[in-house]
N, C-alpha and C positions, 0 to 999 in steps of 0.2 A: 505493497501498500504507499502509495507515493505520502510524503510528510507535507504536512499544512506549513505555510508561511511560519505562524508562531509555533511551531514545532523545529523548523527551519532555525529560526532566529534562538531560542533557548538554546538551544546546543551551542549556538555562536557564542552565547553571551552568559555565561555560566557563573558571574557575580551579582546577575540582575535577582532583583528584589522585590520588585513590585508583579503585579497581575500581569501574565500576557496569556491571551485566550484568543482560540479563534472561532471565526463564525458568528459571532456577537449582534444579538438585532440591537435595532438604533430606533427603532419605533416605540421603544419602550423609553425612549430617553428624552427624543423630541417633543416639543408640546403639541405639535399637531397630530400626533402618535399614527404617523405613516412612515413608510420607507422600506431601504432594504436593508442589508445586515453588512456588518465591519466584516472584512478578512481576518483582518487581526484587531485585536485589542489592547490596548495598552496603559495600565494605570498605573503611574510610578510612585514607589515609596516615598521618594523625598528628590531635591533636588541633584542630588549627588548620583540617583538612580536615573534621573532623567536624563544627567548629563552622561552618562555611563553609557547609557541606551543610543542617546543619538551620536555621539562617537564611535560608535561600532556599529550602525544601522547601515548595509551594503548600499550604494551609491544609485544602486539600480530599484531601491524598494520606493517606492510613495509615503510619504506619511502627510497628517494633518492634526488638528486638534479640534476639539467641539468640548462646550461648556455647559451649561445647562438645556441646550436645544431648544431655547424660546423664541428664537428669532434666526430657523434656521429650517431648511426642507431638504432631508434626504432622498436621492430620486431612486424610484424601487429597486434599481440593480446595484445598491448598496456602495460600498468605497472600497476598492481595491489598495491595498497595499497594507499601512498601519494606520491607526486612527488613534491619537491618543488622547486621554481624558483624566485632567487632574484633578483629583479628589484631595480629603481633608488635609492633608499638610500644606495644600496649599492655599489654604481658605482662611490664614491667619489675618486676624486686623489689630493694628495698637496706634494708639494716639502717643504722638510723639510732642515734641518742644515746639513751640510758635506756631501751631497751629497746624502743625502738619499730623498726619495719618498713613501709615504701612496700612497695604491693604493686601493680600496674596487674590491672585486671577481668579481662582475657584471661588469667593468668597461674594455672595449673591449680594444683587447690588443695594436691593434693600435692606442688607443687614449692613453693609458698608452704611447708610443713612443711619440707622437706628444707632449702631456704635458710634458714629460721629456726632451725633445728640446727645448720647451718655455722658460723653468727653467735652461736651460745650463747644464744639468745632462745628461754627456753622458754615452755608455754602454747600452743603451734602445732599440737603433734603431732597434736590430733584431727583437723586437717584433712587427713591423709595417708589416713583414711578416707572421705572423700566424693571421690566422683566426677564432676566438671567444674571450671568455672573460677571463679576469685574473685568475677567479676558477679551471676553467681546467686545464691552464697553469700551475698552483701550485700544482695541485692533479697530471699530468703526466708529469710535468719537461719538457714542451716543448720548444723547440729551436730551431732556424733556423740561419744561414750564420755564424755558427761557434761560438755558444753563447746559453747555455741553462737558461732558469729561475732559475735552482740553482743556477749558477753565481752571482746570483740578489740579491735572497733574504737574509734577515738577521733574520727575527721574520714571523710566519703564525699566525692568529688570527683566532678563530671558536669558533662551541659550540658543545659538544657531545650530545649524545642521551640523556640525563640526562637535558639537558639545562643549563648545568656547561661550563662558559668561558675556551676556550681552549689555548695557548699559546704554538708552537711547535718553539724551536729553525730550524735553517737550519739543523744543523748535525740528530736531532729528525725526520724530513722528513724521512730520511734515503733514499737521492735521490741517484737513477743511470739514466743509460739512458734510455730516454722515461718513467720514474718507479718513483713512491714515496711510500714509506711504514708507511705512516700517519695512526694513530690508525684510524679503521674502524668505518663507523658511524660519525667520526666528520664531519661538513659543515663549509668549509671556508668562512670566512668576509670577509677577505680581509688580506694585507701582507706590513709589513716594506722593503723597498728593499737601497739598494745602489750601486749607479753607481760613474762617478768621474767629478769632474768640467769642461768644456770644451767649445768653443766658442762656439753660437750657429747655426754659417753657417757653421762650419766643420759636428755638429752632423746634419745639416740638410741635408748635400751633402749623409750622410751615412744611411739616412732616406729615400730619393728619391731613391737612389740605390738598397736599399731590394725592395722599392715599384716596382720598375721599370721591377728588374730580377722577381719579382712573376710575374706581370702583361705577360711577355713575355713569359713563362716558364710553366707557370701552368693554368687551365681553371677555372680560374676564375669567368667567369660568365657563369659557370654551375653548375646545382645543383648535388654539390659533397660532398662530406665528409671531404676532405683534403688528407693527404698521409695515404692511405690505408694501409701499412705495415711497420714495424720498420726497418731500415737497418739491417743485420745480422753485425756482426764484422769482418770492412775491406772490405764490400760490399756493396755494393747499390742497394736497392731495384725493382727500376725503371728497373735497366740493367738485372734484373736478371730476372723479370716479360718479356721484351721484349726478351731476348734471348728464354724466353720458347715459343714465339709466340705466346705472347697474348694481344698484339696490336691491340684494336680496338674488340676484344673480346666481345660478347653478348651473357645475356641471357633474355629474356622477355625485359623490358625495359631498363635494366643496361647494360653498357658498360663500358670497358676499355678505358681510353680517349685516344686518338690519339695522342694529346699532350704531355702529361704527363702519363707515363703507372703505376706510381704507385698511379694514380688517377683513382677512379669510378664513374662513374654520370650516369643520372637518364637522361636518355634521352627522357624519355617521356610514362608515362603509366608504369612505375616501381612500383613493389611492393619492401617489404623491405626482403620480402624472395628469389626473384630476387637477388638483390643489395649481399644479403650475401651469396648467391651459388654462385654467379658469386666468390665473393670473395675465397671461398674454392676449386673453378673449380682453380683458378690461383695458389693456392697454392697448390694443386696437380700436376700442369701442371710443377711448379718452380721444387717440390720435384723430380718431375719424371727426368726432363733435368741436373739439377745442383746439387741434392741432398741435396739442402739447406731447411730447414724448415720457411718459413716465419713466423712472431708473427702477428698479429693483432692489430696497430697501433690506428685504430676507436673503439673508445668503442659502444659495441652492448648489449643492454639492454633489458628489456621485454620477453614477453612471446611468440611463434609462435603461426599463428592461427588455 
């Protein structure tokens, strides 16, 4: 019997301490609850384990990283190569001096907001409105309520394909709207961020307001992937989608949310292909009615079935 990729890698990496598994379902990870399987799934034990793995990963083996799967669509054919998922050892949050905050890439964004609040550090309430982990927020410059991740980042830390430690300044991240131009292949492990010292009660009021707004305006209890399209300059994606007559539009088990038209939801039995096809149909109709070409905000990865 031919050895699996995970089995071959385990034999080549005898000092590996993390979990390396074959043929793992990713539909259980992503919020849409759809998609294919990972050929190999690696959960490193710590930073040293991650560096060791990367430094010895054969050059011909592709790899990528996923977080909480909140803004992600894994295509039905799954992910070839190695999928890396950072766990609890990468979720540490610690306040520092001068209103700084260290947060690991696996820390949930909402938890970053709450830990900052407890430490009396203002400026992080917006994270309470972002479903996902900090690693994804760092990579895509996630934002909400008028603040972006780039407004808080001092330095970002990670490892490159060679397993070497990398430190990137805010400027080196090349941030723009829902985008960063960090070097390809770098896996973020955490970031140093800065806010401002404030009264905890005032911060709590902001956090509560962000959470209440999200609960009232977004389909938070549906199987969704968050905001589907980026807002074009000076425009709102949801309004363009609504004006194109797409509210409630369905393909297979995928639907444009009735509550917030920039959200696609899995109403039951959807495939990743259904969701992507629905998104493309929405883009086509918006282009036809407004002349605006919407750009995907949800990250689509993997191969079609």
